[in-house]
N, C-alpha and C positions, 0 to 999 in steps of 0.2 A: 785613449780618445774614444774608442768604441765600446766602453764598458756598459753592460746592461744592468739595470736596477731590478733585480728579481724580488718582488714582494708577494707575500701570500697572505690571504685572509684566513684567520683562525676562526673556526666554528666551535663555539662552546656548547656542547650538547645539553648540559645541565640548564643553561640559560635558555636554550632553544625550547626545551620541553616545558619550561615555566610559562613561556609566552604562547604556547599552543592554545587555540580556542577551546572552549569547554566542550563543544559538540564532538571534537575529535577525541578528546579524552573519554567522553561518555560512550561513544559509539565505535570506538576502535575495535578491531577484531579480537584483540587479546583482553579487552576490558571485562572485568567481572561484573557483579551486580552493582547497580547504582546505590543500593543501600549501604554498601561498604564505603562509598565515596562521598555521598551527600547526605545532609540531614533531611528530616521528614518534610520540613517546609519547602526546601529547595526542590525536592522530588515532586511534591504536589504542584508547585508553581510550574516547573518544566513540563510535567505531564498535562496539567490543565491548559497551559498556553498552546502546546502542540496539539492537544485534543480539540481545543476550540478552533484553531486554524484548519485542522483537517475536517471537522464537522461543517464549518462554514463553507469550505470549498466543495465538499460533497453535496451540500444543499444547493449551491449555485450551479454546479455541473449537472446535478440530477434534474433540476428544473429545465436547464437548457436541453439536455438529452430527451426528456419527456416531451418538450415542445417540438423538437425536431422529429422524433418518431411519430408523434400524433399528427403533426402537419404532413408528414410523408404519407401516412395512411389515408388522411383526408384527401390529399391530392390524387392518390391512387384510386380511391373510390369515385372521385369525380371523373377521372379519366376512364374508368371502367363503365360508369353510368352513361357517359357521352359516347362511348364506342371507340375511343382511342386505343383501349387495351382489351384484349380478349383473354380470359383466364381459362387454361386447360385444367379443369378440376380433377379429371381422371389422372393426369400426370402428377398433380400435387398429392392426391390420395396415395398413389403408388409410391412416391418418394417418402411420404410420411410413414407408410408401412415398413419400408426398408429401414428407415431411421429407428423405428420402434424395435425392430428385430435386432439391430446392432446394439442398441442400448440394453436390451434384455440379455444379449450375449455377454457384454462387457460387465454388467452389474450382477450377473448370476452368482459369482463367487462372493463370499462374505469377507474374504481376506483383503486387507489393505496392501497395496504394493509396498515393498520395504522402503523405497525412497520417500514415499508419502508418510509412512509411519515414523521414519527418523525425523522428518521435518516437524511433524506434529509433536513429537517428544521434545524437540528443541524449543518449540514455542511454549509448551507447558512448563518446561524448566525455566525459561526466561520469565514467564508470568509469575511463577512462584518466587523467584529471586527478587523480582522488582514489583512487588504487590502494590506499594504506595504509588510508584510512578504510573503503573497501569491503572490504578483507581483514579488518579488525577486525570489521566488521559481520557478515561471513559466519561468522567464527569464533564470535562471540557468539550468532548465530542458531542455530548447531548446538548450542552449550551450552544455550541456552534451550529448544530442542526436547528435549534429553536430560534436562533437570531437571524 
C-alpha cells in the first residue's frame, strides 16, 4: 500500500552537447581555434556582427562619457568663476609632481612583468589562430564606430 514509485531522468550527454548554443562551443575554455570548427564565411559573419555591435556600443558610450566629462568641467569652471570653488593650485602642482615621480619609478625598467607578458603571448596566439574571425571583428568594429 505504501510503495514508492522511484523514477529517474536519464541525461544523454551526446544529445546535450548537440543542443548547446554555438557561443558555448566557440568560447569554451578548452576550445581550439575557430578555424578548425567553422568555415571562412561563418567566421567572417560572427566576427563582423560581434565587431559591429562592439563598435556601435563604444561609439554611443564614448559620446555619453565625453558629454558627461565635458559638462562636468564646464560646471566646475562656472563654479570656480563665480566663487563657489577655490582651487589650491600649489597643492595640485605638488600632487602632480609626486605622481610624475611615481610614474618614472615604475616605468624605469624596460622589462614587462611576467604576468603581463604571458597575457600578451596568449592574445598573440589567439589572433594568429583566428585570423579570419579577428579580421571580421576589426571590420565590423570600424563599421559600428562609423554608424
